[in-house]
Backbone as CSV, one residue per row, in Angstrom:
resi,resn,N_x,N_y,N_z,CA_x,CA_y,CA_z,C_x,C_y,C_z
1,MET,107.387,134.725,-109.129,107.925,133.429,-109.280,109.415,133.569,-108.706
2,ILE,109.731,132.468,-108.517,111.002,133.029,-108.091,112.024,131.883,-108.502
3,LEU,112.717,131.268,-109.216,113.282,129.872,-110.351,114.027,128.922,-108.995
4,LYS,113.703,128.161,-108.561,113.831,127.265,-107.827,115.368,126.455,-108.415
5,ASN,115.832,126.113,-109.728,116.943,125.408,-109.199,117.835,125.466,-110.953
6,LEU,118.754,124.601,-111.255,119.921,125.508,-111.594,118.683,125.585,-113.515
7,VAL,118.398,123.973,-113.503,117.595,123.877,-114.878,116.865,124.953,-115.237
8,GLN,115.799,125.491,-114.339,115.008,126.844,-114.592,115.554,127.664,-115.333
9,PHE,116.668,128.257,-114.006,117.358,129.439,-114.991,118.335,128.994,-115.972
10,GLN,118.664,127.733,-116.379,118.848,127.628,-117.637,117.713,127.955,-118.804
11,VAL,116.583,127.456,-118.508,116.043,127.217,-119.454,114.905,128.914,-119.665
12,TYR,115.348,129.808,-118.590,114.789,131.118,-118.534,115.523,131.897,-119.307
13,ASP,116.993,131.795,-119.053,118.077,132.383,-120.130,117.768,131.987,-121.189
14,TYR,118.000,130.660,-121.494,117.866,130.242,-122.973,116.983,130.917,-123.934
15,LEU,115.613,131.152,-123.302,114.279,131.535,-123.959,114.543,132.895,-124.006
16,LYS,114.880,133.969,-122.634,115.302,135.348,-122.947,116.184,135.373,-124.015
17,ASP,116.884,134.704,-124.319,118.398,135.482,-125.220,118.049,135.009,-126.543
18,ASN,116.532,134.190,-126.848,116.112,133.942,-128.079,115.199,134.704,-128.368
19,ILE,114.847,135.195,-127.441,113.566,136.415,-127.826,114.218,137.848,-128.082
20,LEU,115.088,138.033,-127.041,115.592,139.038,-127.504,116.903,139.266,-128.833
21,ASN,117.227,138.047,-129.374,118.179,137.900,-130.589,117.307,137.575,-131.849
22,GLY,116.049,137.856,-131.312,115.221,137.436,-132.765,114.853,135.929,-133.239
23,LYS,115.409,135.313,-132.492,115.354,133.831,-132.651,113.783,133.008,-132.322
24,LEU,113.112,133.279,-131.416,111.511,133.309,-131.054,110.605,134.301,-132.378
25,GLN,110.160,134.422,-132.901,109.202,134.837,-133.692,107.809,135.266,-133.141
26,ASN,107.346,136.760,-133.481,106.396,136.895,-133.366,105.168,136.745,-133.799
27,ASN,103.873,136.497,-133.152,102.745,135.572,-133.616,103.109,134.224,-134.136
28,THR,103.808,133.691,-133.227,103.930,132.110,-133.180,103.508,131.977,-132.261
29,LEU,102.947,130.788,-132.061,102.182,130.234,-130.749,103.709,128.852,-131.026
30,TYR,104.248,128.946,-129.287,104.996,128.007,-128.921,104.205,126.879,-128.094
31,SER,104.569,125.866,-128.500,104.460,124.644,-127.448,104.861,124.231,-126.255
32,GLU,104.742,124.253,-124.819,105.565,123.846,-124.308,105.963,122.065,-124.293
33,THR,105.126,121.629,-124.443,105.347,119.794,-124.665,106.920,119.850,-125.637
34,LYS,106.394,120.616,-127.373,108.014,120.603,-127.674,108.683,120.999,-127.680
35,LEU,108.945,121.996,-126.597,110.042,122.539,-126.023,111.145,122.255,-125.257
36,ALA,109.795,121.530,-124.373,110.856,120.105,-123.275,111.089,118.969,-124.224
37,ALA,110.631,118.438,-125.060,111.155,117.818,-125.620,112.364,117.970,-126.788
38,GLU,112.468,119.180,-127.489,113.049,119.952,-127.688,114.603,119.795,-126.581
39,LEU,114.268,120.230,-125.943,115.606,120.622,-125.337,115.901,118.918,-123.541
40,GLY,115.379,117.872,-124.088,115.334,116.860,-123.842,115.269,117.031,-121.688
41,ILE,114.410,117.678,-121.724,114.223,117.561,-120.092,112.512,117.866,-119.536
42,SER,112.100,117.515,-118.778,110.512,117.328,-118.804,109.973,118.398,-118.338
43,ARG,108.538,118.724,-118.067,107.867,120.122,-118.743,107.463,120.867,-117.507
44,THR,108.100,120.032,-116.319,108.332,121.207,-115.177,108.986,121.984,-114.782
45,PRO,110.208,121.867,-115.353,111.547,123.882,-115.309,110.850,124.339,-116.434
46,ILE,110.399,123.716,-118.081,109.995,125.032,-118.730,108.331,125.327,-118.085
47,ARG,107.821,125.007,-117.554,106.408,125.463,-116.870,106.937,126.782,-115.634
48,GLU,107.777,126.490,-115.156,108.640,127.662,-114.067,109.042,129.198,-114.592
49,ALA,110.308,128.071,-115.638,111.042,129.129,-116.449,109.939,130.054,-117.262
50,LEU,108.778,129.485,-117.937,107.668,130.295,-118.610,107.047,131.344,-117.619
51,HIS,106.451,131.116,-116.990,106.125,131.695,-115.730,106.758,132.748,-115.101
52,CYS,107.783,132.583,-114.950,108.840,133.884,-114.581,108.969,135.032,-115.979
53,LEU,109.147,134.378,-117.427,109.135,135.026,-117.935,107.746,136.210,-118.471
54,SER,106.603,135.173,-118.162,105.443,135.960,-118.680,105.127,137.173,-117.648
55,GLN,105.732,137.028,-116.413,105.782,138.336,-115.130,106.821,138.925,-115.247
56,ASP,107.897,138.122,-115.956,108.541,139.629,-116.401,108.495,140.449,-118.005
57,GLY,107.656,140.222,-118.465,107.081,140.859,-119.721,107.755,140.376,-120.746
58,TYR,108.006,138.943,-120.829,108.520,138.954,-122.237,107.738,138.364,-123.315
59,ILE,106.579,137.193,-122.238,105.749,136.191,-123.087,104.172,136.521,-122.552
60,ASN,103.417,136.231,-123.399,102.138,135.934,-123.224,101.624,134.492,-122.777
61,ILE,100.850,133.648,-122.082,101.077,132.286,-121.768,99.465,132.050,-122.466
62,ILE,99.031,131.308,-123.479,97.825,130.749,-123.786,97.606,129.839,-122.838
63,PRO,96.189,129.552,-121.932,96.580,128.441,-121.259,95.849,127.089,-121.990
64,SER,96.436,125.694,-121.712,96.299,124.740,-122.269,96.792,124.554,-124.084
65,LYS,97.878,125.623,-124.463,97.786,126.378,-125.769,99.500,125.728,-125.829
66,GLY,99.727,126.947,-125.337,101.482,127.283,-125.135,101.706,128.883,-124.946
67,PHE,102.668,129.389,-125.660,102.820,131.212,-125.132,103.091,131.557,-126.590
68,ILE,103.319,133.055,-126.615,103.130,133.670,-127.278,104.216,134.533,-127.141
69,ILE,105.456,135.083,-128.020,106.214,136.436,-127.386,105.677,138.029,-127.270
70,ARG,105.858,138.257,-126.294,104.767,139.740,-125.895,105.790,140.713,-127.246
71,GLN,104.071,141.627,-127.748,104.437,143.044,-128.987,104.236,143.965,-128.223
72,LEU,104.978,145.324,-128.588,105.046,146.272,-127.963,103.282,146.817,-128.586
73,ASN,102.975,147.724,-127.608,101.582,147.860,-128.035,101.493,149.649,-127.211
74,GLU,100.954,150.009,-127.110,101.042,151.919,-126.906,100.811,152.121,-125.204
75,ASN,99.436,150.978,-125.187,99.687,151.268,-123.647,100.486,150.291,-122.761
76,ASP,101.404,149.395,-123.351,102.735,148.931,-122.356,103.447,150.273,-122.714
77,MET,103.625,150.901,-123.963,104.687,151.976,-123.801,104.835,152.850,-122.803
78,HIS,103.308,153.445,-123.148,102.999,154.385,-121.940,103.495,154.175,-120.219
79,GLU,103.082,152.957,-119.951,103.145,152.275,-119.003,104.819,152.327,-118.277
80,THR,105.616,151.961,-119.415,106.874,151.254,-118.984,107.948,152.782,-118.976
81,ILE,107.015,153.602,-119.827,108.054,155.292,-119.350,107.674,155.966,-118.368
82,GLN,106.331,155.718,-117.811,105.821,156.697,-116.589,106.487,155.935,-115.686
83,ILE,106.781,154.603,-115.727,107.926,153.905,-114.596,108.728,154.397,-114.515
84,ARG,109.931,154.670,-115.759,110.817,154.813,-115.397,110.975,156.531,-115.502
85,CYS,110.291,157.266,-116.094,110.263,159.018,-115.566,110.138,159.177,-113.952
86,ALA,109.163,157.675,-113.257,108.962,158.026,-111.904,110.524,157.752,-110.914
87,ILE,111.182,156.376,-111.125,112.162,155.783,-110.680,113.078,156.540,-111.503
88,GLU,113.634,156.577,-112.540,114.818,157.583,-112.805,114.951,159.164,-112.380
89,GLY,113.852,159.665,-112.489,113.962,160.710,-112.269,114.120,161.168,-110.674
90,PHE,113.533,160.776,-109.936,113.946,160.489,-108.448,115.500,159.785,-108.013
91,CYS,115.749,159.121,-108.972,117.529,158.705,-108.779,118.272,159.501,-109.246
92,THR,117.681,160.632,-109.933,118.840,161.861,-110.476,118.824,162.941,-109.269
93,HIS,117.415,162.769,-108.573,117.734,164.138,-107.988,118.418,163.814,-106.784
94,ILE,118.643,162.366,-106.714,119.685,161.798,-104.955,121.033,162.037,-105.931
95,ILE,120.871,161.586,-106.645,122.519,161.486,-107.219,123.289,163.206,-107.743
96,ALA,122.818,163.943,-107.990,122.827,165.314,-107.853,123.002,165.873,-106.686
97,ALA,122.428,165.953,-105.957,122.245,166.033,-104.435,124.226,165.599,-103.687
98,GLU,124.073,164.376,-104.291,125.081,163.875,-103.411,126.509,162.958,-104.417
99,VAL,126.670,164.706,-105.721,127.825,163.777,-106.586,128.895,164.463,-106.163
100,ASP,129.079,165.036,-105.230,130.337,165.283,-104.892,131.175,164.514,-104.082
101,SER,130.415,163.329,-103.643,130.570,162.383,-102.760,131.606,161.415,-103.410
102,GLU,131.917,160.320,-102.407,133.042,159.269,-103.118,131.977,158.577,-104.102
103,LYS,130.777,158.172,-103.613,129.980,157.231,-104.158,129.191,158.133,-105.399
104,GLY,129.287,159.091,-105.361,128.460,160.156,-106.415,129.776,160.263,-107.869
105,GLN,131.336,160.042,-106.907,132.020,160.420,-108.495,132.263,158.840,-109.106
106,ASN,132.095,158.092,-107.926,132.315,156.800,-108.513,131.513,156.607,-109.900
107,LEU,130.218,156.902,-109.483,128.850,156.924,-110.829,129.167,157.905,-112.245
108,ILE,129.945,159.553,-111.513,130.129,159.619,-112.632,131.118,159.454,-113.771
109,ASN,131.864,158.382,-112.672,133.433,157.814,-113.370,132.750,156.953,-114.241
110,ASN,131.421,156.007,-113.830,131.333,155.042,-114.573,130.319,155.439,-115.779
111,LEU,129.635,156.614,-115.629,128.843,157.332,-116.466,129.441,157.423,-117.836
112,THR,130.485,158.149,-117.061,131.549,158.804,-118.279,132.738,157.530,-119.210
113,ASN,132.752,156.903,-118.521,133.153,155.622,-119.780,131.855,155.066,-120.543
114,LEU,130.846,154.812,-119.915,129.742,154.360,-120.500,129.317,155.545,-122.144
115,LEU,129.277,155.869,-121.467,129.206,157.623,-122.660,129.966,157.350,-123.968
116,ASP,131.373,157.294,-123.592,132.743,157.100,-124.384,132.129,155.481,-125.450
117,LEU,131.783,154.692,-124.635,131.539,153.596,-125.368,130.398,153.462,-126.337
118,GLN,129.359,154.327,-126.199,128.343,154.001,-127.089,128.459,155.231,-127.783
119,GLU,129.164,156.206,-127.526,129.622,157.293,-129.074,130.767,156.356,-129.568
120,SER,131.547,155.289,-129.275,132.364,154.549,-129.775,131.669,153.742,-130.976
121,SER,130.379,153.007,-130.060,129.821,152.027,-131.429,129.152,152.353,-132.617
122,LEU,129.345,154.429,-132.588,128.577,154.411,-133.511,129.704,155.071,-134.650
123,LYS,130.977,154.747,-134.521,132.102,154.923,-135.613,132.604,153.718,-135.325
124,PRO,133.248,153.216,-136.740,132.764,153.520,-138.248,131.586,153.719,-138.899
125,ASN,130.914,152.411,-138.173,129.886,151.858,-138.740,128.695,151.789,-137.242
126,ILE,127.555,151.852,-137.686,126.790,151.828,-136.167,126.490,150.788,-136.159
127,SER,126.815,149.631,-134.927,126.518,148.790,-134.228,125.550,149.101,-132.894
128,LEU,123.751,149.195,-133.627,122.972,149.303,-132.574,123.334,148.243,-131.438
129,LYS,123.072,146.975,-131.909,123.174,146.103,-130.432,124.044,146.623,-129.282
130,ASP,125.366,146.945,-130.003,126.234,147.976,-128.902,125.757,148.657,-127.947
131,PHE,125.384,149.542,-128.974,124.595,151.325,-128.859,123.355,150.965,-127.134
132,MET,122.726,149.908,-127.752,121.528,149.699,-127.206,121.778,148.828,-125.637
133,GLU,122.799,148.274,-125.577,123.480,147.182,-124.705,123.787,148.704,-123.750
134,TYR,124.892,149.433,-124.445,125.530,151.049,-123.832,123.972,151.932,-122.734
135,ASP,123.231,152.317,-123.843,122.072,152.720,-122.990,121.153,151.983,-121.911
136,HIS,121.090,150.839,-122.296,120.586,150.344,-120.651,121.453,150.237,-119.598
137,GLU,122.956,149.899,-119.732,123.275,149.605,-118.823,123.652,151.784,-117.920
138,PHE,124.103,152.954,-118.818,123.899,153.795,-118.173,122.407,154.378,-117.958
139,HIS,121.328,154.012,-118.175,120.269,154.335,-117.549,120.178,153.124,-115.901
140,LEU,120.320,151.919,-116.543,120.540,150.861,-115.118,121.093,151.389,-114.116
141,ALA,122.657,152.105,-114.239,123.546,153.060,-113.215,122.980,153.860,-112.736
142,LEU,121.889,154.633,-113.200,120.850,155.695,-112.421,120.313,154.968,-111.149
143,VAL,119.605,154.124,-111.701,118.743,153.270,-110.941,119.407,152.584,-109.683
144,ASN,120.524,151.705,-110.499,121.097,150.910,-109.109,121.674,152.033,-108.358
145,TYR,122.202,152.911,-108.538,122.860,154.088,-107.265,122.507,154.362,-105.892
146,VAL,120.823,154.097,-105.906,119.823,154.709,-104.782,119.919,153.120,-103.912
147,ASP,120.045,152.301,-104.683,120.381,150.778,-103.644,119.012,150.205,-102.956
148,ASN,118.438,150.782,-104.211,116.482,150.810,-103.850,116.339,149.420,-104.549
149,LYS,115.894,147.944,-104.034,115.790,147.099,-104.222,114.752,146.835,-104.786
150,GLU,113.355,147.880,-104.600,112.395,147.646,-105.211,112.465,148.206,-106.662
151,PHE,112.855,149.647,-106.647,113.523,150.090,-108.048,114.302,149.106,-108.869
152,SER,115.104,148.480,-108.672,116.085,147.792,-109.580,114.984,146.806,-109.523
153,GLN,114.382,145.580,-108.960,113.588,144.644,-109.594,112.369,145.324,-110.320
154,THR,111.594,146.589,-110.127,111.179,146.950,-111.437,111.791,146.937,-112.196
155,PHE,112.757,148.106,-112.330,113.347,148.054,-113.877,113.588,147.110,-114.902
156,GLN,114.130,146.421,-113.895,114.363,144.902,-114.478,113.330,143.767,-114.831
157,ARG,112.236,143.883,-114.720,110.623,143.414,-114.933,110.544,144.050,-115.729
158,SER,111.204,145.673,-116.463,110.268,146.449,-117.304,111.396,146.320,-118.765
159,MET,113.120,145.582,-118.570,113.539,145.731,-119.309,113.243,144.701,-120.710
160,TYR,112.212,144.016,-120.915,111.821,143.747,-122.500,111.262,144.472,-123.070
161,GLN,110.144,145.454,-122.188,109.270,146.665,-122.813,110.341,147.511,-123.118
162,ILE,111.013,147.739,-121.957,112.235,148.890,-122.393,113.004,148.882,-123.720
163,HIS,113.274,147.563,-123.815,114.099,147.015,-124.995,113.028,147.268,-126.307
164,LEU,112.377,146.651,-126.450,111.083,146.897,-127.208,110.721,148.250,-127.623
165,THR,111.017,149.202,-126.726,110.673,150.924,-126.940,111.843,151.530,-127.452
166,THR,113.038,151.185,-126.857,114.368,151.423,-127.312,114.465,150.887,-128.943
167,THR,114.183,149.651,-128.805,114.406,149.326,-130.329,113.811,150.249,-131.758
168,SER,112.075,150.351,-131.071,111.471,150.981,-131.773,111.404,152.947,-132.372
169,ALA,112.263,153.514,-131.462,112.536,154.821,-131.136,114.059,154.633,-132.279
170,LEU,114.448,154.097,-131.941,115.928,154.178,-132.649,116.069,153.728,-134.023
171,SER,115.071,153.135,-134.586,114.550,152.694,-136.082,114.598,153.748,-136.543
172,PHE,114.188,155.241,-136.143,113.955,156.374,-136.623,115.516,156.919,-137.146
173,PRO,115.474,157.779,-138.081,116.474,158.487,-138.817,117.010,159.460,-137.888
174,LYS,118.688,159.131,-137.181,119.837,159.852,-136.778,119.744,159.877,-135.039
175,ARG,118.110,158.966,-134.708,117.927,158.953,-133.028,119.307,158.546,-132.295
176,THR,119.800,157.832,-132.697,121.082,157.566,-132.124,121.479,158.499,-131.952
177,GLU,122.241,158.944,-132.890,122.984,160.668,-132.583,122.151,161.310,-131.087
178,ASP,121.145,161.896,-131.728,120.301,162.660,-130.818,120.301,162.056,-129.715
179,THR,120.054,160.601,-129.421,119.914,159.633,-128.177,121.300,159.918,-127.061
180,LEU,122.475,159.874,-128.153,123.955,160.128,-127.364,123.760,161.901,-127.018
181,ASN,123.418,162.890,-128.146,123.169,163.999,-127.035,122.584,164.361,-125.729
182,GLU,121.615,163.745,-125.907,120.786,163.925,-124.869,121.241,163.701,-123.509
183,HIS,122.114,162.566,-123.378,123.325,161.219,-122.721,123.825,162.406,-122.415
184,LYS,124.305,163.124,-123.041,125.646,163.919,-122.818,124.960,165.650,-122.320
185,ARG,124.113,165.474,-122.566,123.501,166.952,-122.068,122.987,166.627,-120.593
186,PHE,122.412,165.670,-119.990,121.642,164.889,-119.270,123.423,165.055,-118.124
187,PHE,124.377,164.449,-118.562,125.443,163.978,-117.829,125.719,165.025,-117.413
188,SER,125.772,166.105,-118.317,126.533,167.550,-118.195,125.933,168.258,-116.850
189,PHE,124.854,168.504,-116.668,123.548,169.283,-115.221,124.159,167.922,-114.599
190,LEU,123.839,166.420,-114.676,124.514,165.832,-113.466,125.438,165.848,-112.380
191,LYS,126.000,166.522,-113.669,128.016,166.171,-113.174,128.083,167.416,-112.183
192,SER,127.209,168.637,-112.645,127.798,169.663,-111.815,126.367,169.841,-110.963
193,GLY,125.535,168.638,-110.726,125.009,169.149,-109.126,123.482,169.649,-109.465
194,ASP,123.289,170.094,-110.728,121.984,170.671,-111.221,120.470,170.150,-111.297
195,GLY,120.254,169.348,-110.003,119.167,167.973,-110.467,117.824,168.376,-111.056
196,ASP,117.905,169.841,-110.997,116.865,170.080,-111.918,116.727,170.386,-113.026
197,SER,117.828,171.002,-113.859,117.738,170.690,-115.020,117.995,169.550,-115.500
198,ALA,119.026,168.357,-114.942,119.303,167.127,-115.431,117.961,166.275,-115.444
199,TYR,116.477,166.120,-114.606,115.529,165.517,-114.620,114.815,165.980,-115.849
200,HIS,114.458,167.830,-116.070,113.751,168.092,-117.022,114.449,167.055,-118.151
201,ILE,115.643,167.633,-119.038,116.251,166.996,-119.653,115.977,165.033,-119.735
202,LEU,116.220,164.345,-118.879,115.737,163.385,-118.724,114.377,162.466,-118.849
203,ILE,113.637,163.594,-118.606,111.995,163.186,-118.974,111.367,163.570,-119.831
204,ASP,111.777,164.513,-121.359,112.006,164.719,-122.359,112.381,163.542,-122.890
205,HIS,113.889,162.868,-122.974,114.322,161.836,-122.998,113.627,160.531,-123.482
206,LEU,113.040,160.018,-121.961,112.431,158.996,-121.915,111.411,159.112,-122.625
207,MET,110.322,160.885,-122.670,109.246,160.470,-123.394,109.353,160.579,-124.967
208,MET,110.396,160.758,-125.702,110.488,160.792,-126.908,110.222,159.806,-127.394
209,PRO,110.496,158.380,-127.238,109.526,157.403,-127.791,108.473,157.368,-128.482
210,LEU,107.636,157.750,-127.002,106.371,157.931,-126.933,105.788,158.676,-128.455
211,ASN,106.579,160.320,-127.964,106.125,161.440,-128.807,106.262,161.236,-130.265
212,MET,107.408,160.135,-130.540,107.766,159.470,-132.104,107.275,158.905,-132.807
213,HIS,106.434,157.915,-131.673,105.452,156.844,-131.787,103.538,157.348,-132.579
214,ILE,104.210,158.668,-131.599,102.598,159.201,-131.996,103.033,160.042,-133.173
215,LEU,103.328,160.847,-133.295,103.858,161.228,-134.754,103.999,160.908,-135.945
216,LYS,104.639,159.074,-135.699,104.725,158.443,-136.707,102.925,157.710,-136.996
217,ASP,102.353,157.705,-136.302,100.973,157.155,-136.194,100.151,158.475,-137.120
218,ASN,100.461,159.660,-136.326,99.684,160.524,-136.845,100.213,160.688,-139.080
219,VAL,101.509,160.757,-138.973,102.022,160.740,-140.732,101.648,159.584,-141.010
220,GLU,101.317,158.492,-140.954,100.726,157.382,-141.639,98.881,157.626,-141.723
221,THR,98.454,158.721,-140.649,96.862,158.785,-140.717,96.886,159.241,-142.039
222,LYS,97.491,160.771,-142.096,97.469,161.244,-143.417,97.454,160.947,-145.133
223,PHE,98.076,159.748,-145.044,98.108,158.713,-146.050,97.646,157.471,-146.173
């Protein structure tokens, strides 16, 4: 669904920001009517924005009742990671083959800057919000390189699930430092044009949250 006017865009962005910032709580049913009253607008732009948020994976609409914030489950995690492996893996090989071109070097410069920013966000105190933002920008830069609208749109539609997966993974001790080191290793091979090595590091990196989730479940089961 495409948002048709400015009010719908504003409602969409307002709700999305509140979801990402934790202002809208999990396991809470929100009323479309009450939301329209709070914002002082009609239900039509609210309804359109909610349908787009549902399609983009941020909420689940409960017919005739309202909506709830979508939560991460194992199936969502599997599917999101598989999508990322397919898209980012393909992009990695394309980039490695073109790394010496002007376009390739521009990307390398951008990734270098993002790695520096990501590392800086860990010093002296970890800024998890900044770290995650640079992490997303790093991966999005790989996807956007190939100028494939379907890739970019699919990645954007998965952004909330990516956000939840990343948040879950980074809750493990030292995962921020490990993530940065994996980015650096991947970047080193990508920069040298070794697409196969970069690809294998990328897949291991993207699969890590799922492996950590399984490990956590196994540990909890033992106790």
